[in-house]
N, C-alpha and C positions, 0 to 999 in steps of 0.2 A: 438850066444852070446847074452846075455841079459844084459842091463845096467839099474840098478835101480837108477833112477836119481831124485834128489830133485829139484823141480821147483822153490823153493823159496816162499816167502810170497805173491806174487801177482805182484809187480812191475817187469817187465821183466829184467830191468837193474840190479836187484839184483840176477839174475841167475848167475851161475858160468860160466867161460870160457869153462870149460870141458862140461857142460851141453849144451851150444850152439854148440860146436864142434860136439857132438854126434847127436844132433837134425838135424844138417845140413847133416849128413851122413846116417841116419837110413832108413831101409826098412819098418819097422813097428813101429807105435807109439801107445802105449796103455796109455791113459791119464785119469786123474781124473778131476772132475768138478772144483776143486780148482786151477788147473793149468791155468794160464792166456791164453786166446785164442790167444794172440799175439805170444806166443811161438810156436804155431802150424804153423805160417807163415814161420818159419825157416826151416821146413822140405822140402825135395825135392818134386817136383810135383808128382813123382811116388810113394811116400810113402803111405802105407795103414794106415789110422787113425781109431782107435777103441776107442769109448767112453765107459769107464767102471765106470764113476763117480757116487758116491753115494751122495744123498742129502736127507733131511727130506721128507719122503713120496715117495721117488723115488730111487729104486735100479736097476741100469741098469744090472749089473751082480753080482752074488754071488761070494764071495772070491774064492771059489774052481774053479769056471768057469774062473775067471781072471787068476789063476795059470795055468789052462789048456791051455788058449789062449797063454800065454807066452811060454809054453813048445812046443806047436804045431808049432808056427811060427819059433822059434829058431831051432827046429828039421829039418825044411826045409832049413836051411842054411842062414836064414835071420838075419840081425842085428836089434835087437828089443830094443827099448827104452821104459821102463816103467816109465812114468812121474808122480811123486807124488807131491802134494802141500807141501811146506815147506821142511822139511828134512825127508828122507825115514825112519830113525830110531826113529823119535819122533811121536808116535801115528800113524804111517803109515803102519802098518802090513807088514813091509818089511821082518821080520824074517820068516813069514809064506811063503812068496814067495821064499826066499832063500832056505828054506827046500824043497819046491816042485822042485826047479831047481836042488838041490843036488841029490834028489831021481831020477830025470830023467837024471842025468849026463850032465846037461847043464852048461857051464861056465857062470860066471856073474861078473860084476863089480859094486861096490857101489859108487855113486857120491853124496856126501853130499850136502845139500842145506841150505840156511838161514832159520832157523825155525821161525814160525810166532811170537812167544812171543818176541824174540829178536828184530825182525824187527818192529813189531807194537809198542813196547815200544819206540824204537828209533825215529820212524816217528811221534809219539805222544808227544815226549819230556818227557817221563816218565822214570827216572832212576830206574833200577831194583836193584841196590845196592848202599849203601852209608856207608862210614866208621863209621858213628856215629850210624846208626840205621838199617842197612841191610847188614849182612855179609853172608846170605844164600839165594839161589833162588831155589824154588821148581816148577817143571813142573807137573801139574795134569790134568786129563781129567774128565770132567763132563758128558761125553756122555753115560756112562753105566747107566742102570736103577738102581736108588738108592734103589728100593724095593728088588732087588736081592742081598742077602747078599754076595754071592760068587764073584760077579763082582764089587760091589760098592767100591768107595774110602771112607774111614772113614774121612770125612772132619773135624769132631769134634777134631780128634787127631792133625790135622794140625793147629788147632787154637793155639796150644801151641808151634809150631815149631819155629815161629818167621820168620824174613826175609821177602821175597816177594813171594807170591803165584801167579803163572801164570796158569790160568785154561783154558784149551782148550775145545771147544765144550760144553760150559756150559750154553748157553743161554736158552735152553729148560728146564733146571733144576735150573735156577738161584735162585729162591726164596728158594728152598730146600737146595741148597748149602749154601746160606747166613744163613739160619736157623741153619744148622749143625755147621757152624763156630761160630755163637753166642752161641749155646748150649755148645760148647767146651770152652767157656770162652773168645773168642776174643772180644775186645772192639768194640762197635757199632760206635765209632768215628774214628776208624782206617781208613786212606786214602784208597780209592778204586777207580777203574776206569774200563771202558770198551772201547775197541777200535774195531770198526766194519769196515770191508773192509780195513784193515790196509795197508798202502803203496800205495793205489790206489787213483786216483783223487777224488773219492767219499768217502774217509775215513771220519768217524765221531767218536766222542768220548765224553764221559762224565767223569768228575773227581769230586768225591764227597767223602762221607764216606760210610762205609759198610751198616749201617742201612738204608741209603737213596738210595742205588745203584739201587735196582729194580725199584723203583718209577721213578728215573731219567732216567733209560733206557727206560721205557715205554713212558715217556714224550717226549723223543727224537726219539722214534720209531726205536731204534737200533735193528738190526737183525743179525743173523749169515750170514757169518762167522765172528766170533768175539773172542777176547781174554779178559778174566776177570783178572784184577790185584788187588791184595790186599797186602798192606804192607806200613810201615812208609816211606820207601825210595821214593815211588812214590809221596809222599806229599812234597818232597823237590824240586818240579819243580817251576821255576820262570816264569815270563811273556814271556820271550824269548823262552820258551820251545815249542811254537807253530810254529816253523820254517816252517814246511811242509804245514800246512793249511793257513799260512799267505801269500803265494805267490799270485800274482795279478790275475791269471787265475784259481786258485784252484776251483775245483768243476764244471768247465765249460766243456762242451762236444762239440767238433768241428768236422765237416765233411770236409775232404779234398778230392777234386775231380780230382786231377792231375793223369796222367797215372802212372801205376806201375813203380816203380823205380825213380820217380821224386818228392816224397813227403818227403824224409829223412830230408833235412835241415829245412824246415818249421815245420815238425813234431817234430824234436828235439828241436827247439826253443820254441814251444808252450808247449810241455811236461815239459820242464825245468821251465816254469812259472806256472805249476800246472794243465794244461789242460789235459783232456782225448781226445784221437784222434780216430776217426773212419775213415777208408779209403774206399771211394767209387770211384774208378777210372772210371769216366764216359766216358772217351775216351781212345783209344789206338793209339799209333804212329807206323806207318808201313813205312819201307823204300820205296822210289820211285822205280817203276819198269822200268822207262825210262832210261835205262843204256846208250843208244846211245846218248841221249841229254846230259847226264852228262859228257860223254867222250868228246863230242864236246866243251862244255863250258870249261872244264879243259884244253883242247888243246890250247885254246886261252885265258887262264886266265890272261896273262900279258897285254892284250889289254884293260882291263877295267880300267876306271878312278875311279869309285865308285862301291863298293859292298854294297847292302842295305839289311838289315835283319829285318824281321817283327816279329820274334818270337825266343825265346831261343831254341825251338825244331829245328827250321831251322838252327840256328847257330851251334848247337851241331852236327847235321847230316852232315852239310857242312864240318865241320872240320874233322869229321870221314872219309868222302869220300876224302877230300883233302890229308890226310896222307896216305890213301890207294893208291892214284894216284902218290904222289910225295915223301912222307916220309921225307921231309926236309922243315922246316918252311920258309927257304929263297926263296923257289919257290913261295911264296905268291905274290911276285911282288909288283908294286907300287900302288896297289889299296888303295883308302881311304875308310874307313869303317863308315857306318851310321847304327845306331840301333834304334829300336822303343822305347826301355826302358833300364833301368839299368840292369834288369835281363838278357837281351839279350847281353848287352855289357860285362857283367861279363865273358861270355864264352870266349871272345877274350882276355880279360885282363889276363886270366890264361896262355895264350901263349905269354904274353908281347907284344901284338899287340895293337896299339893305336886306340881307337874309337874316331873319330873326331866330330861326330854329334849325339846328342840325344835330341829329342824335349822335351820341358818342360812338355807338356801333351802327354801321350803315345797313340797316335792314328796314323793310316796310313795317314790321311789328314795332321796332323801337321808335321809328318815326311817328307812328300812330300813338304809342303810349306817351311819348314826350309831348305831343300835341294835347292829349287829354289832360296831362298834368298842368298845363297852362291855365286851366279853368276858364278858358275863353271860348269853348265850343258849344255850350248849351244854346240851342236854337240858332247857332251861327251858320251862315252860308259858306260852304267850303267847296272850292273847285280843285279836283284832283286831275292833274294833267298826266296822261299815261301813254303807253303804246298798246298794241293789241295783245301782248303777251304778259301784261302785268297781272299780279295776283289780286284777289278780292279781299285779302285780309285787312288791308288798310281801310277800305270802305266800311267793312263790318265793324271794326273797332271804333271808328269815328262816329258811326251811327248808333251802335248798340250801347257803347260805354260813354262816349262823349256827347251823345244826343245832338249831333250836328245834322244839318241839312246838306247832303252831299250830292254834288254833280260831278260826273266824270267826263273828261274830254280827251278821247284818244286822238292825238295829233299826228301820230306816225304809226307805221306798221313795220314789224321786223320779220324778215323772211330769210331762210337759209340760202347762202350763196352756193353755187355749184363749184366745188373745189377743183374739179377737173379742168376748169377754165382759168385757174389762177396761175400766173407766170412763174411764181416761186415754188410751185408744187414739186416739180421735178428735182430741184435742188434739195428740198426738204426730204424727199423720199430717198435720195441717194446719200445725202450727208447726215441727215438727222439734225438734232439740235441739243443744246444743253438744257433748255427750258422752253415750255410753251406757256404764254401768258394769256389767261382767259379773263376777259373784262366784264362778262355778264353770264347769266345762266343760258342766255340764247346762244352765245358763242360755244359754250360747253355742250349744249344739246346738238348743235350743228356738227361739232367734232364727233360726237358719239354716233350720230346718225350716218356720218360719212367716213367712219373709221377705216373701212376697208379700202377706200380710195386714198387714204392717208397713210397706209401701212408702209413701214420702212423697209428698205432693201437690206440684205445681209451686210453686216459690218457698219451700218449707219449708227450714229450716236443716239441712244435712247434718251429722250428728254424727261425732265421732271415736270410736274404740273404746278403752275402758280395761279393763284386766284386773287382777284381784286377785292373780294369780300366774302362774308359768311354765306350769303345766298348762293353765290356762284360755287363756293366750296360744297355746299349741301347738294347741289345738282350733280357735281362730279362724284361725290361720295356715294350718292344713291345709285350711280352707275358703275360702282366698283373701281373708280379711279382714285389713286392715292394723291391727296393734296400735300405737297411738300412745303410750299410757301403761301402765306395768306396775308393780305393787308387788313388790319382792323379798321382803319379809316381809309376807304378807297380813294386814292389820289395817285397821280403820276409820280409825284415826288416821293411818296411813301413806297410805292412799288420799286422805284429805283433804289431807294435806301435798303429795302429788304433784299433785293438781288445782290447789291454790293456786299452787304453783310454776309450773305450765304456763300457767295463765290470767292470772297477774299479770305475765307477761313483756311 
């Protein structure tokens, strides 16, 4: 079976639910260069991915070879997704692929997508129709060679059609297209616009009139992919039509370094504020192998007066193991809970467990000192839940100053990820970023150790370094990296606030 799927205009959230469902199940993905790379992260790890994208000066596969690829993989019993930018039926050569599949006797399904003209207009605040001056909408392509009579669109005739013209793939022939429209009698003062990289965090646009459109485009260095709009309706846009580009982090690119599966909330918040996100998971979290120690601790879980958590990873893994052992939250016993920060505490609040102590400054030393200040540690049994890279200062303070009886339980191990295997690495090296967000000392150390593989190409944007807290900042500074932004109370909401404050100045 082959699924001819519209990827939408660029923004992954504008893909259909059906497209996402099929990507998550496919055996083979055959994709265009206009399909956002984020969509390829939805496919299974075993999926075969084939790039057949065409761009100016670069043709990966001829159309006939693409059709052959679809037929061959489907004939082997595989579920094949052919992912096309926008909508498959709008200048997507879908009809040719359908015909090839019909000839081969291969079943297929068409999954529509949001076409670029509609999405780019919406995200640029440009109405395509208006009851007073725009009752028709025409979709045209400027990609064909205008010198070839059999292929070219006669733009001079469309000068008299009225309504709004939406011209796909017209940047390389822009001056010729404008000339044809003017020759056909279209007014040089008619409103015109270009939206480049529409719906993406680096979207750019110009809104002017037809006679000035080419010059304005060159002045703003607009490039394909882009949609050209011409018509009176688009001139009816007000100041509030800039909703997409006016968001506080629009046009900024941030690198998130958290492990796979732990970036969704921060990524969601930053993207909603207009940022583009690159994922460079610099560490990976592995379960602890010491099953005997874990069993011993859980056997005596009710004997602890305090349980102390130094990271959200430790808290999550502890609760996972806890429910495997007991299956009932009532077995948690009388332990009081202390956490290094709000992000760690949030793990327990989801289970309606009260966190009694969080230090004002999220460090192991401050957590230990605040625990000692409670006067509840003398001869108390304390369980410290850690990873394999946690520092010993917490144990020392609780034992030497608080006179507590301390057990440590390493429930996870932190290891460095191999950055050369990360999908977003190439984009980071070519484009750079405005900021890299380090969530722990481990992510900072991994970055430092693999700095050569993360080196930027000439012309890439050099990022500032942002830290989730003092301990992470200390690691960066010890390795001669300048920390520009730091959270005093590590949490996703505070990091978002710090970034907005800095980049809105």
